[in-house]
VMD Tcl script that builds the backbone (N, CA, C; Angstrom):
set m [mol new atoms 288]
animate dup $m
set s [atomselect $m all]
$s set {name element resname resid chain x y z} {
  {N N MET 1 A 87.322 55.269 111.236}
  {CA C MET 1 A 88.256 55.093 112.225}
  {C C MET 1 A 87.659 54.876 113.477}
  {N N SER 2 A 88.003 54.068 114.219}
  {CA C SER 2 A 87.546 53.826 115.672}
  {C C SER 2 A 88.338 54.250 116.621}
  {N N LEU 3 A 88.038 55.125 117.608}
  {CA C LEU 3 A 88.856 55.483 118.681}
  {C C LEU 3 A 88.402 54.735 119.988}
  {N N ASP 4 A 89.456 54.490 120.855}
  {CA C ASP 4 A 89.083 53.786 121.962}
  {C C ASP 4 A 89.199 54.861 123.057}
  {N N LYS 5 A 88.848 54.186 124.400}
  {CA C LYS 5 A 88.725 55.263 125.547}
  {C C LYS 5 A 89.931 55.731 125.737}
  {N N ASP 6 A 91.229 54.955 125.556}
  {CA C ASP 6 A 92.663 55.844 126.140}
  {C C ASP 6 A 92.736 56.821 125.008}
  {N N THR 7 A 92.464 56.711 123.719}
  {CA C THR 7 A 92.638 57.666 122.798}
  {C C THR 7 A 91.813 58.962 123.020}
  {N N VAL 8 A 90.723 58.827 123.417}
  {CA C VAL 8 A 89.876 59.918 123.583}
  {C C VAL 8 A 90.257 60.735 125.150}
  {N N ARG 9 A 90.770 59.823 126.114}
  {CA C ARG 9 A 91.242 60.042 127.280}
  {C C ARG 9 A 92.472 61.227 126.813}
  {N N ASN 10 A 93.414 60.818 126.011}
  {CA C ASN 10 A 94.541 61.543 125.641}
  {C C ASN 10 A 94.252 62.814 124.798}
  {N N ILE 11 A 93.062 62.735 123.981}
  {CA C ILE 11 A 92.784 63.732 123.165}
  {C C ILE 11 A 92.092 64.858 124.393}
  {N N ALA 12 A 91.480 64.493 125.229}
  {CA C ALA 12 A 90.835 65.353 126.218}
  {C C ALA 12 A 91.780 65.939 127.106}
  {N N TRP 13 A 92.970 65.406 127.324}
  {CA C TRP 13 A 93.977 65.813 128.228}
  {C C TRP 13 A 94.468 66.895 127.381}
  {N N LEU 14 A 94.933 66.592 125.987}
  {CA C LEU 14 A 95.734 67.345 125.154}
  {C C LEU 14 A 94.743 68.717 125.092}
  {N N ALA 15 A 93.640 68.578 125.031}
  {CA C ALA 15 A 92.679 69.732 124.773}
  {C C ALA 15 A 92.357 70.570 126.138}
  {N N ARG 16 A 92.917 69.889 127.259}
  {CA C ARG 16 A 92.789 70.488 128.523}
  {C C ARG 16 A 91.183 70.407 128.946}
  {N N LEU 17 A 90.393 69.360 128.621}
  {CA C LEU 17 A 89.100 69.101 128.766}
  {C C LEU 17 A 88.856 68.049 129.866}
  {N N LYS 18 A 88.228 68.318 130.773}
  {CA C LYS 18 A 87.813 67.360 132.041}
  {C C LYS 18 A 86.649 66.652 131.536}
  {N N VAL 19 A 86.809 65.356 131.088}
  {CA C VAL 19 A 85.722 64.357 130.722}
  {C C VAL 19 A 85.564 63.401 131.885}
  {N N PRO 20 A 84.671 63.165 132.414}
  {CA C PRO 20 A 84.518 62.009 133.397}
  {C C PRO 20 A 84.377 60.643 132.641}
  {N N GLU 21 A 85.026 59.883 133.440}
  {CA C GLU 21 A 85.287 58.509 133.079}
  {C C GLU 21 A 84.267 57.821 132.350}
  {N N GLU 22 A 83.121 58.085 132.944}
  {CA C GLU 22 A 81.956 57.311 132.461}
  {C C GLU 22 A 81.336 57.807 131.099}
  {N N ALA 23 A 81.864 58.963 130.750}
  {CA C ALA 23 A 81.521 59.656 129.343}
  {C C ALA 23 A 82.477 59.322 128.196}
  {N N LEU 24 A 83.652 58.817 128.514}
  {CA C LEU 24 A 84.524 58.282 127.461}
  {C C LEU 24 A 83.960 57.443 126.626}
  {N N ASP 25 A 83.372 56.484 126.912}
  {CA C ASP 25 A 82.670 55.429 125.816}
  {C C ASP 25 A 81.883 56.280 124.817}
  {N N GLY 26 A 80.994 57.068 125.405}
  {CA C GLY 26 A 80.126 57.657 124.366}
  {C C GLY 26 A 80.837 58.924 123.614}
  {N N LEU 27 A 81.685 59.704 124.132}
  {CA C LEU 27 A 82.590 60.159 123.275}
  {C C LEU 27 A 83.457 59.606 122.320}
  {N N ALA 28 A 83.839 58.521 122.644}
  {CA C ALA 28 A 84.522 57.738 121.655}
  {C C ALA 28 A 84.007 57.446 120.220}
  {N N GLY 29 A 82.624 57.198 120.654}
  {CA C GLY 29 A 81.630 56.658 119.741}
  {C C GLY 29 A 81.311 57.958 118.911}
  {N N GLU 30 A 81.011 59.045 119.446}
  {CA C GLU 30 A 80.778 60.233 118.608}
  {C C GLU 30 A 81.841 60.767 117.930}
  {N N LEU 31 A 83.126 60.662 118.415}
  {CA C LEU 31 A 84.289 61.149 117.748}
  {C C LEU 31 A 84.378 60.084 116.503}
  {N N SER 32 A 84.277 59.044 116.574}
  {CA C SER 32 A 84.565 58.026 115.835}
  {C C SER 32 A 83.576 58.401 114.448}
  {N N ARG 33 A 82.280 58.525 114.675}
  {CA C ARG 33 A 81.338 58.788 113.642}
  {C C ARG 33 A 81.561 60.192 112.945}
  {N N ILE 34 A 82.165 61.333 113.703}
  {CA C ILE 34 A 82.500 62.252 113.199}
  {C C ILE 34 A 83.860 62.074 112.118}
  {N N LEU 35 A 84.886 61.182 112.542}
  {CA C LEU 35 A 85.980 61.000 111.691}
  {C C LEU 35 A 85.401 60.319 110.346}
  {N N ASP 36 A 84.513 59.342 110.570}
  {CA C ASP 36 A 84.197 58.394 109.485}
  {C C ASP 36 A 83.576 59.433 108.419}
  {N N TRP 37 A 82.895 60.311 108.946}
  {CA C TRP 37 A 82.121 61.460 108.021}
  {C C TRP 37 A 83.057 62.164 107.272}
  {N N VAL 38 A 84.210 62.725 108.044}
  {CA C VAL 38 A 85.385 63.320 107.392}
  {C C VAL 38 A 86.084 62.514 106.461}
  {N N GLU 39 A 86.248 61.310 106.580}
  {CA C GLU 39 A 87.041 60.360 105.810}
  {C C GLU 39 A 85.877 60.166 104.467}
  {N N GLN 40 A 84.789 60.226 104.579}
  {CA C GLN 40 A 83.849 60.178 103.280}
  {C C GLN 40 A 84.399 61.405 102.573}
  {N N LEU 41 A 84.815 62.555 103.040}
  {CA C LEU 41 A 85.090 63.788 102.060}
  {C C LEU 41 A 86.226 63.555 100.956}
  {N N ASP 42 A 86.897 62.290 101.387}
  {CA C ASP 42 A 88.016 62.116 100.565}
  {C C ASP 42 A 87.587 61.656 99.112}
  {N N GLU 43 A 86.259 61.195 99.359}
  {CA C GLU 43 A 85.920 60.533 98.017}
  {C C GLU 43 A 85.254 61.370 97.078}
  {N N VAL 44 A 85.003 62.626 97.535}
  {CA C VAL 44 A 84.442 63.700 96.602}
  {C C VAL 44 A 85.392 64.194 95.592}
  {N N ASP 45 A 85.129 64.090 94.349}
  {CA C ASP 45 A 85.951 64.622 93.228}
  {C C ASP 45 A 85.896 66.103 93.142}
  {N N THR 46 A 87.064 67.015 93.491}
  {CA C THR 46 A 87.039 68.357 93.603}
  {C C THR 46 A 87.947 68.928 92.367}
  {N N ASP 47 A 88.273 68.028 91.451}
  {CA C ASP 47 A 89.222 68.221 90.279}
  {C C ASP 47 A 88.276 69.642 89.389}
  {N N GLY 48 A 88.964 70.710 89.204}
  {CA C GLY 48 A 88.356 71.622 88.450}
  {C C GLY 48 A 87.415 72.780 89.349}
  {N N VAL 49 A 87.388 72.364 90.561}
  {CA C VAL 49 A 86.615 73.340 91.510}
  {C C VAL 49 A 87.619 74.415 92.109}
  {N N ALA 50 A 87.407 75.684 91.635}
  {CA C ALA 50 A 88.336 76.554 92.205}
  {C C ALA 50 A 88.140 76.951 93.726}
  {N N PRO 51 A 89.071 77.184 94.376}
  {CA C PRO 51 A 89.120 77.556 95.912}
  {C C PRO 51 A 88.315 78.718 96.077}
  {N N MET 52 A 87.325 78.831 97.052}
  {CA C MET 52 A 86.842 80.115 97.386}
  {C C MET 52 A 86.649 80.366 98.677}
  {N N THR 53 A 86.532 81.545 99.103}
  {CA C THR 53 A 86.570 82.019 100.516}
  {C C THR 53 A 85.062 82.414 100.815}
  {N N SER 54 A 84.069 82.679 99.791}
  {CA C SER 54 A 82.725 83.169 99.922}
  {C C SER 54 A 81.797 82.431 98.912}
  {N N VAL 55 A 80.857 82.197 99.496}
  {CA C VAL 55 A 79.772 81.901 98.260}
  {C C VAL 55 A 79.192 82.845 97.376}
  {N N VAL 56 A 79.581 84.000 97.768}
  {CA C VAL 56 A 79.248 85.319 96.756}
  {C C VAL 56 A 80.461 85.799 96.422}
  {N N ASP 57 A 80.231 86.178 95.174}
  {CA C ASP 57 A 81.812 86.771 94.497}
  {C C ASP 57 A 81.773 88.218 94.906}
  {N N VAL 58 A 82.583 88.644 95.956}
  {CA C VAL 58 A 82.649 89.972 96.090}
  {C C VAL 58 A 83.964 90.394 96.690}
  {N N THR 59 A 84.303 91.484 96.473}
  {CA C THR 59 A 85.504 92.022 96.876}
  {C C THR 59 A 85.496 92.963 98.005}
  {N N LEU 60 A 86.227 92.576 99.060}
  {CA C LEU 60 A 86.189 93.154 100.390}
  {C C LEU 60 A 86.776 94.682 100.438}
  {N N PRO 61 A 86.311 95.713 101.031}
  {CA C PRO 61 A 86.687 96.994 100.651}
  {C C PRO 61 A 88.276 96.736 101.559}
  {N N VAL 62 A 89.034 97.856 100.915}
  {CA C VAL 62 A 90.489 97.891 101.435}
  {C C VAL 62 A 90.892 99.247 101.918}
  {N N ARG 63 A 91.481 99.498 103.121}
  {CA C ARG 63 A 91.592 100.793 103.677}
  {C C ARG 63 A 93.290 100.844 103.591}
  {N N ASP 64 A 93.705 102.219 103.924}
  {CA C ASP 64 A 95.071 102.306 103.937}
  {C C ASP 64 A 95.627 101.735 105.159}
  {N N ASP 65 A 96.813 101.188 105.166}
  {CA C ASP 65 A 97.466 100.678 106.483}
  {C C ASP 65 A 98.273 101.535 106.987}
  {N N ALA 66 A 97.496 102.629 107.624}
  {CA C ALA 66 A 98.262 103.570 108.392}
  {C C ALA 66 A 98.209 103.762 109.629}
  {N N VAL 67 A 99.253 104.033 110.588}
  {CA C VAL 67 A 99.114 103.986 112.248}
  {C C VAL 67 A 98.513 105.211 112.443}
  {N N THR 68 A 97.521 105.420 113.228}
  {CA C THR 68 A 96.831 106.589 113.770}
  {C C THR 68 A 96.703 106.473 115.284}
  {N N ASP 69 A 96.332 107.399 115.959}
  {CA C ASP 69 A 96.137 107.528 117.427}
  {C C ASP 69 A 94.740 107.210 117.756}
  {N N GLY 70 A 93.804 107.026 116.843}
  {CA C GLY 70 A 92.310 107.071 116.833}
  {C C GLY 70 A 91.648 108.176 117.015}
  {N N HIS 71 A 92.490 109.334 117.361}
  {CA C HIS 71 A 91.921 110.777 117.212}
  {C C HIS 71 A 91.011 110.943 118.328}
  {N N HIS 72 A 90.977 109.976 119.452}
  {CA C HIS 72 A 90.111 110.038 120.674}
  {C C HIS 72 A 90.750 109.773 121.716}
  {N N PRO 73 A 91.861 110.400 122.302}
  {CA C PRO 73 A 92.611 110.095 123.553}
  {C C PRO 73 A 91.967 110.006 124.646}
  {N N ASP 74 A 90.964 111.114 124.948}
  {CA C ASP 74 A 90.265 110.853 125.990}
  {C C ASP 74 A 89.320 109.947 126.089}
  {N N ARG 75 A 88.539 109.525 125.039}
  {CA C ARG 75 A 87.606 108.458 125.303}
  {C C ARG 75 A 88.454 106.998 125.500}
  {N N VAL 76 A 89.641 106.793 124.636}
  {CA C VAL 76 A 90.469 105.897 124.960}
  {C C VAL 76 A 91.051 105.687 126.439}
  {N N LEU 77 A 91.423 106.653 126.841}
  {CA C LEU 77 A 92.089 106.840 128.122}
  {C C LEU 77 A 91.152 106.776 129.389}
  {N N VAL 78 A 89.702 106.769 129.122}
  {CA C VAL 78 A 88.821 107.159 130.280}
  {C C VAL 78 A 88.891 106.142 131.351}
  {N N ASN 79 A 89.309 105.055 131.155}
  {CA C ASN 79 A 89.290 103.782 132.052}
  {C C ASN 79 A 90.657 103.480 132.586}
  {N N ALA 80 A 91.883 104.316 132.002}
  {CA C ALA 80 A 93.125 103.999 132.319}
  {C C ALA 80 A 93.397 104.424 134.099}
  {N N PRO 81 A 94.046 103.259 134.564}
  {CA C PRO 81 A 94.158 103.438 136.098}
  {C C PRO 81 A 95.084 104.596 136.380}
  {N N ASP 82 A 95.929 104.852 135.610}
  {CA C ASP 82 A 96.931 105.954 135.827}
  {C C ASP 82 A 97.269 106.500 134.431}
  {N N ARG 83 A 97.457 107.944 134.108}
  {CA C ARG 83 A 97.863 108.229 132.775}
  {C C ARG 83 A 98.688 109.487 132.920}
  {N N VAL 84 A 99.618 109.721 131.850}
  {CA C VAL 84 A 100.501 110.842 131.868}
  {C C VAL 84 A 100.167 111.497 130.467}
  {N N ASP 85 A 99.762 112.740 130.533}
  {CA C ASP 85 A 99.166 113.470 129.250}
  {C C ASP 85 A 98.220 112.248 128.495}
  {N N ASP 86 A 98.373 112.052 127.299}
  {CA C ASP 86 A 97.611 111.274 126.402}
  {C C ASP 86 A 98.427 109.861 126.467}
  {N N TYR 87 A 98.886 109.193 127.379}
  {CA C TYR 87 A 99.658 107.810 127.604}
  {C C TYR 87 A 99.309 107.254 128.683}
  {N N TYR 88 A 98.910 105.815 128.640}
  {CA C TYR 88 A 98.848 105.152 129.859}
  {C C TYR 88 A 100.097 105.179 130.642}
  {N N ALA 89 A 100.097 105.225 131.798}
  {CA C ALA 89 A 101.083 105.083 132.835}
  {C C ALA 89 A 101.379 103.794 133.402}
  {N N VAL 90 A 102.267 102.971 133.247}
  {CA C VAL 90 A 102.381 101.624 133.819}
  {C C VAL 90 A 103.529 101.615 134.755}
  {N N PRO 91 A 103.710 100.497 135.832}
  {CA C PRO 91 A 104.544 100.335 136.674}
  {C C PRO 91 A 105.838 99.898 136.119}
  {N N LYS 92 A 106.897 100.432 136.667}
  {CA C LYS 92 A 108.194 99.717 136.010}
  {C C LYS 92 A 108.215 98.394 136.454}
  {N N VAL 93 A 108.650 97.454 135.367}
  {CA C VAL 93 A 108.693 96.090 135.658}
  {C C VAL 93 A 110.103 95.453 135.388}
  {N N VAL 94 A 111.065 96.232 134.993}
  {CA C VAL 94 A 112.444 95.867 134.707}
  {C C VAL 94 A 113.236 96.736 135.778}
  {N N GLU 95 A 113.813 96.215 136.509}
  {CA C GLU 95 A 114.947 96.963 137.328}
  {C C GLU 95 A 116.373 96.895 136.786}
  {N N GLN 96 A 117.069 97.955 136.979}
  {CA C GLN 96 A 118.131 97.858 136.484}
  {C C GLN 96 A 119.479 97.864 137.565}
}
mol reanalyze $m
mol bondsrecalc $m
mol representation Tube
mol addrep $m
């Protein structure tokens, strides 16, 4: 796949990247080579290959999904700009 300067300029704009005009040609070539390499992956036969999330067959430890307060309110609130008891105090943002 070959990308032109206008396409690269649009990709940069969508990614919110500032790319100098003189760098667009080089970037277009680099991105085209990357896309060509990715297209080559379509040729790899993956039939019979099981999906995997790791190269090592390991089961991750699981913990209970329980809500806690962390058991350290003083350490958690040490940098709070304002606190009331064991809670952050925040300014009111909605007027009634």
